[in-house]
Structure formats: C-alpha cells, structure tokens
N, C-alpha and C positions, 0 to 999 in steps of 0.2 A: 291416359286415365282421365283426362279432363273432360272428355265427351261422355264417358260412360255414366257418371252420376245423373246428368241431365236426361239421358235416354231412358233411365229407369225411374225417374221421378223424384230425385232429391239432389241437393246442391253439393258442390265440391267441399264446402265447409262441413256439411253433415257427414260425408264419407270420410274426410280426413279426421274429424273428431271421433268417429266410430273406430277407425283403424288405430289411432294413436291413444285411445282411452286406456287408462290404467286399471279399469275395473276388471275383476277376474273373469266373470262370465258376461259375454256380450249377447244382446238379443236384438232382433229386428222384428218389426211388425209383419203380419202376414202379407200385406200388400207389397212390401219391399221384397220379401222372400219370393213371392210369385213373379214379380217383375224381374228379379235377378235370374230365376230359372228360365223365364221366357227369353230374356236377353241372350243368355248363353246356350239356349236351346237344349236344356237338360231337364230331367224331372227333379222335383224337390228332393225325392229320396236319393237320387244320384248326387245332388249337390251337397247333401249333408252326410253322405257316406253310408247310407243304409243299404244301398245296392251298388254293385259295380257299374261303372260307366259303360253304356252300350256303344259299340262302334259299328258303323255301317261297313259291310263287306260287299264288294261288287261280286255278283254271282258268277261272272266270267272269271274272276280271280280265284274263286273257290275251286274251280275245275281245271285251272291252268296246268297243274302238275299232272293230273290224270290224262290230259290231252297231249302232253309232251312226249314225243318218241325220239329216242336217241339212236 
C-alpha cells in the first residue's frame, strides 16, 4: 500500500488519515476519484458500485465448450 498513494497523487499520511477517520461519510475530491479509477483501470461508476465490474473474456474461451467433442 505504500506505493499506491504516491502513484495517484497523495501522501501515505493523507491515505492513512482518510481510512482511519472517524467521520461518518468520507469524501474525496474529483481529481483523486479519477486518479483511483485510472490506477485500478475501472470506471468511476464501477468503483462506486453504480454498475457491475466488467470482466474481459477471451473470445476463444467463450467458444471452447461448443468446440469440445467427446
């Protein structure tokens, strides 16, 4: 976890303070939200749970059952 905060533009202390905060609702500014989504290669909607995570499926895997003959 020590390299992630620097990669997305904030310090270890900022991340630790955010995670350990006793405030009920926590908010991040839009720049941090975009940076987190980019870092984890997901959309903001996926990150906040508005839509389900997409998963890449290899097209050859999709057809593997139909091509298997017993």
